[in-house]
C-alpha positions, 0 to 999 in steps of 0.5 A, a space after each residue: 515455555 512458549 512464547 504469549 502475545 499479549 492483546 493489550 500491546 498489540 491492539 495499543 501499537 496497531 491505535 497508536 500507529 493509526 493515530 499517527 496517519 503513517 501507513 508505511 510504520 503501520 506496514 512495517 508493524 505487521 510485516 515484522 517478525 515481533 508483531 507475528 510473533 505477540 500475534 502466534 504467542 495468543 490464545 486463538 479466542 484474541 486472533 480475531 480481536 486483533 484482526 478487528 482492531 487492525 481494520 479499524 486502524 488502516 481506516 483510522 490511517 488511512 484517513 489519517 495518511 499524508 497521501 491517501 490512496 485514492 477509491 478507484 473510479 467506475 469503469 465508465 467514468 469520463 475520461 475526464 475522470 481517469 489518468 492521462 498515461 499517454 503523456 510523456 509528462 505522466 510517464 515521466 511521473 510513473 516511472 520516477 513514482 516506481 523508481 521511488 517506490 523500489 516498484 511498490 504498487 501502493 507506495 507509486 499509487 500514492 505519490 502519484 496521486 491514483 488507485 493502486 490499481 491503476 498504477 499497476 496497471 501503467 506499469 504494466 502498459 507503459 514501463 515494463 512493455 517499453 523496457 521489453 521493447 526497448 531490449 528486444 530492439 537491442 538484441 
């Protein structure tokens, strides 16, 4: 007999994780084989309900997160509202955040208190570029 998913179990689990505000637990659950099997086992007409529940759960989880993601600033924002990646202390924090996050842009952004795009761009410009430069200098 085919594996059947249960809409009630999926939505209850998403809601529970959202109430806790644990972004990591929500991400891990969505990546798990258990979720995938249950979601694929659902009647195709009920999958949309799970996706709606996920959208609500993600918003609630982000609102309750200990380290919420910062919304991206406008491109023409004043310099005072942007992170100063030229500062050696900020570069050290950037390297530490990526080391603690294991290379995950979202985790590093939460640690630094910046947007995901800002962390990703700073990694590309300051961490990867420096590593490439040092590697070429050694050779």
